[in-house]
N, C-alpha and C positions, 0 to 999 in steps of 0.2 A: 504493500500500500504506500510505503514511502517512495518507492520508485514511480508509482502512478502519480503521486502528488507532485514530485519534482518535474516529471515529464509534462504535466499539465500546467503547473504553477510557473515554470520558468518563462515560457513565451507569453503567458498571460501577464506576469509581472512586468516584463519588458514593455508590453503594449500599454499597460496602465501607467507605468512610470513616464512614458513619453508624453502623456497629457497632464500629469501632475508632478510628482517627485518620487524619488526612490523610497523615501521613508513612508510616504502615503501608500505606495504600492505594497510595501512589506506589511504595513498595518492591516491591509485587507487580505493579502495572500497567505501569510503565515498562519493566522488563526483558522482560515478555511482549510489549509493543508493539514493542520493538526486535527481538526474535526474530521476530515476525510480519513486520515490514518486511524484514528481511534474508533470511528464508526465502522470502518471496513474490518478492522481487526476483531472488534466485538462480534460482528455478524458471523465472521468465519469461525470464531471460537465457539459460539452457540451452535453453529451448523455442525462442526466436528463432534461436539459433545452429544449431538442428537443423531449421529451416524453410527450404524452397526452393520457388520457383515458376518456371515456364517457360511462355512463349507460343510456340507453334509455328504454322505456317500452318493446321493443322486442329484443334488442341486447346489447352486451358489445363490445365496440370498443377500440382498442389500436393502437396508432400511435407512431412509434419510428424510430430511425436510424439517422446517421449523413451524410455519403456520399450516402448511399442507404436507401431510406425511405421504411419502412415496415408498412403496414396497415393490421391489423388483426381484425376480429370480430367473435363473437360466438353468436348463437341464445340462448336466455335465457331459452327457454323451453328444450334445450339439456344440460344445465349445471347440472352436477351431484355432484360436490364437490367444496367447497371453503375452502382450507386448509391454516392455518396461522402458520408461523414459525418465532420465535423470536430468532435469534442468539445473542450471548453475546454482540458483538459490537453494533448491532442494538438496543438492549434493553437499552443500556446506553443512547441513544438519544430518547427513547420512540418510536422506529420504529419497524416494522415487515415486513416480506415478505408474500405476498398473492398469492396463486396459484389457479386460477379458471380453473376447468377442466371439460371436457365432458365425460371422461372415455373411449374415443375412442382410439384404438391402432393405431394412425396415426403416421406419420413421426415426426422428432424431433420438438416438441413444437407445431405441427399443431392442436392438440386437446386441447390446453390449452392457457391461458393468464397468464403471470407472472408479477405481480406488485412488484417491488423491488427497494426501499422500500416505504411504506406508514405509516402513523401514526396508532397506535393501535386502536384508536377510529374509524378511517376511515375503518380499516380492519373489525372490529366488525359490522359496519354498512353494509359493502358490504356483509358479510356472511349472515346477517339476510335478507337483501333485495333480494339477489339472490337465497336463498334457501327457502324462505317463499312462498309456493305454495297455500296458502289459504286452503280451505276445502279438496283439492286433496292431500295435503301433508301427509295424513295418520295420522292425529292427533288422540289422544286417544278418544274413545267413552265414553259415560257416564258410561257404565257398566265396563269399564276398571278401573275406579276410579282414583283419583288423586295420589294414592300411586304408580302407575306405571309411573308417570311423575317425573321429578326432578332427583335426584341422584340415579343411579342404583348400583354403586360400587365406592369405594375410596381406595386410596393407604394405605397399611398396611406395616409398617416398618419391620414386621416379614417375609414378603415375600422375603426379600433379602437373606434369608437362602437357597432359591432354586437356586440362581444365580450360585454358584460354581458347581452345578450338571449339568453341560453342557459341551459339547465337546469344547466349547470356552476356558475353563479353561486351559487345557494343551497347547492349541495353544498360549495363552497369555504368558504362562511361557516360551515357546520356543522363542517367539518373543522378550522377555526381553533379552535373551542371544544375539540374533542378534543385538538388539539396543546397547548393551554394546560394541560389536565388531565394530559397525559403528561409535560410538562416539570415540572409541580408535583410529580408522583409521583417523578421522579428525585431531587428535592431534599427529599422527605418533606414537602411542603407541601400535598398534595392535600386533606387534612382541613381545613387552614386556609382554602383557597379555598372549600370547600363551606360552612364556618361563616360566612365573610364574605358569601357569596351569601344564605344563610338570614337573616342579620341585616339585610341590605339589603332583603329582601322584607318583613320585619317592620316596618321603619322607613317604607318607601314603599308606595304603593298597588300592588297586584298588576298592574294594567293598565300602570302606569308602568314597572315592572321588565320586564314582558314586551315592552312597546314598545321599551324601551332595548336589550334583547337582540336583538330582531328588526332594529332599525336598525343595530346594530353588525354583525350577521351580513351584512346587505345591503351595508354599506360595505366590509367585508372581502372579500365575494364579488365586488363590482364591481372593486375594486383588483386582486384576485387574477386575475380573468378577463382584465382588460386586460393585466396583466403576462405572463400565460401566452400570450395572443395575440401580443404583441410578441416574446416569445422564439421562438415558432414561425415567425412570418411576417415578421419584420424583414428587409429586403433582398430580399423576394420578387421574383422575375423569371421570367416564362414566355417561353421563346424557342423559335423554330423554327430548327434548324440546316440548312445546305444539304444535309447527308447524309440528310435526312428524319427527323430525331429531334426530338421535343419534350422540352425540358429545363426542369425546375423547380428554381430555386435559392432557398433561404430559410434563416432562422435567425439568431438574435442570439448566444447563448452557444454553442449547438451548431449548426453550419452543415450543411446537407444539399443534395445535388445528386442529383436523381432524373431518370432518362432514360426515354423511352418512344418506341419506334419507331412511326412513323405507320402503317406497313403493318399493325400489330397493332391499330389503332384501329377500333372498330366503332360508335362513337357517343359520346354524352355524356349525363350525368344532371344536371339542374339541381335541386338539393336545397334546400328551404326549410323548415327547422324553424319551428314556430309563432312563437317569439319573433322570429326573423329576418324572417319573413313580415309580421309586424305593422309592422315598420319598413322594409319594402321591400328586404330583402337576400336574397341567395341565394349558394350556392357551386356550383362546377362540378366534377363528377367525370368521369373518363374511363371509358368502357366499352371495355375492351381485353383481348386475350388475353395471357397470359404476364406478368401483373402480380405483383409480389412480394406475398405474403400478409402482412397486418398482424399484428404481434406484440402481445401484451397490454401490454407495457411501452412501446409507442410511442404518441405523443400524437395522431397523425393518420395517416390511411391514405395509402399511396403513390399511390392513384389520384386524389387531389385536385389539380386543375389551377388552381383559383382559390379563395382563402379567401372567407369571407363578404364580399360587396361589393354595391353597388347592383344591383338586378335588371337594369337596362339594361346595366351593365358585364358581368354574367354572360352575357346574350344576345350581346353583342358578341364576347366571348371564345369562346363556343361556336361562333359562326359562323366565326371565324378558325381555330379548331382543326380544324373539319370542312371548311375551304376552301369555304364556302357564302356566298352573298351575304347571306343572312339565316338566323338560327338556326332549325333545324326546331322547336325547343322553343317558339319565339315565333311562327313563321310559320303554323302549322297552325291551322285552325278546328276544335277538337275536337268530336266528336259527343257529344250529350247522352245520358245513360243513362236507361232507363225509370224512371217514377215509383216503381215497386216497389223499386228500389234505394234510394231515399230513405227509404221506410218501414223497410227493413231496418236502415239505419244509425241511424234514430231509436230503433227498438226496442232495438238493442244498447247504445246510449248510455244510455238510460233504465234498462235492466236493470243496467248497470254501476254507475250511481249509486245504484240501489236496494240493492245489497249492503251497503255500510257503514251505510245507514239501518236495514236490518233487523237487522243485528248489534247496533247500539246499542239498538234497540227491545227485542230479546229480553233483552239484558243488563240493561236498565232494569227489565223485568218481574221478573227474577230477583234483582236486587241493590238498586238504588237508583233512585228517581224522577228523580234528576238526569240520568241517561243518557237518560230519555225526553224530557226537554227538549232535550238535545243531538241526539236523533234527529230531532225536527221542525225544529230549526234547520238541521241538515245537509240535510234534504229541501228546505227553502226555498232553500238555496244551491246544492246540487248539481244538482237537476232542471233549472233554467233553463240552467245551464252545459252539461249533457248535451244538451239540445235544440239549443243553439247549435252545439256541436261536431258533432252529428249532421247538421244542415243544412249546415254547412261541409264535412263529409266528402262529402256528396252533390254539392255545387257543385264540388268538386275532382275528381270523377270525369270521365274523358274519354279518348277514343282517336281516332286518325285517321292518315291517310297524307299525307305531303308529299314529293314527289319519290321519292328512294330510301330514305326513312326511315319506319319505323313509330314512332308517338309514343303513349305511354301516360302517364296522370297519375292519381294517387290519393294519399290520405293527408290527415290534418288536423294531427296533432301533428308529423308529418314529411311534408310534401308533396314528392313526387318526380315530376318530368317527365322521362321518359327518351326519347331519340331513338335508335333502334337501326336500323342499316343492314339493309334487308330481305334482302340477300344473306348476312348473318351469322346469319339464323335457320335452324336446322337441324331444328326440329321444333315441333309444337304439342301442348299438353296441354289438353283440354277437361274441366272438372270441374264437377259439380253436387252440392250438398248436397240433402237432402230438402226443406229450406225453399226453396232456389233452384228446384227442380223445380216446386214448387207455385206459385211466383211467375213461372215462365217465364223464369228468368234462368240465365246460364251464366258461368263464369270461364274466360277464355282465357289461357294462359300460353305465351309465345314462349320456347323454349329456345335457348340459344346457348352457344358456348364462351367467350364474353367476359364480363367484369364479374362480376355476381352469378350468372350462368348461367341466369337466368329472369326475365322481365319480364311482368307480368300486367295484363290489362284485366279488371277485376272487375265482376261483375253487369251484363253486357250482355244485351240481349234475345237469346233463344236463336237464332232464325232469323237475326237481324241479325248476331250474333256469328260464326256459322259462315260466313256470306257474307263478312264482313269478313276472316276468316282466309284464305279462298280468294282474295280480292282482294289481300291483302298478299303472299302467297307462293303463286302459282298452282300447282295440281297437287299440293300437299302434303297438303291435306285433301280435295281433290276426289273421289278414288276412294271415299271413305267417306260422301259426302253423298247424301241422297235429296232431289231437287229437286221442289218443288211446281209 
């Protein structure tokens, strides 16, 4: 509550003192801050005194509330995750937050119980107690060997070199300029910052000023992205426990422990955003049922098993997680899609690049010839990039079968190679747009209860695609096929 009071009181005090005096501002702000701290602490103290939880052989119960009592319980056999989060302030007192979830997409909090806070020892006991299913937990068999238990991957400081190769880097650089203007506004200096920038542009060449601003944004973005990566992934460790649970531990200031039962695992997704792919990096996501849904305030998804790392390391971890000798995402020779799929991607890429060019051209005809020059310059830059991205998108298309897994790959800005257990496929969706029908193409989507719920093989030849669907999961599409 002291932190909330300072965060709200400081800019408010600066604004008030600008119209009166510092002492007048303090006379108003300090009593209000003390009242906020005392009131918030009192409410939390009463709330915690009125909170009880109980673990029985069949259920987990939570009783809480001050004016309105709330009683919630979860059946233990439906519990899918016990995640532990240790925020900096909690860690000072040896406390953590525990979220017990069923993985159900229910309303606000209906499918979970949040214990905030408990001691770390109590949290570890809860995690072991609630996730230990005995022999059903998917523990390693004798033939798996002890080497498949224990640590599967650990943090490598060299991985932070991949952090700047993200679209987050320029966003952080731009956000830094916004933060400077916001702080300047608090102290009434925003106008001075703008005047100083205008004077600098007049003294120096415009190209030098723009270059300096871009360079500053890049440096700030690189430093910020590396700092954010280290905060999220410092101390990362992926482990397999004897009870058949995969556990991810990570975090520098805020520590996190995320658990996933192996029997809920249906495959993996090796994700390569364009920047990471250029430097040979990839991350590994789990395709599993009962995963906690990501919140907007969270920095990364619960399904991530490995942060951006060298592609060889990603394939190694994917193989270990699936208990395979070789990762299905690397072992399969993906089938090439028809040449018509290539022309579709080239057309879409060129049309996308054409939109800003046409906008500049029309505005140039209506207002100023300067925009006409920007239009042809944009065309010279954007069209070659669009062609390269279109060709890359076609090269990244692929589908195939390897052992018990269906593998699909697609994407250029974000290339995804998903290996899905064939027994986890519960249905197929075959779709065709009018343009696909003319080209003899079809998009096949495997539906599953795990991960994103659907994984698509896009723009396959129609006959080949239907035969592939029948080969992947026999008798699912068969009754609806007419064989030539």
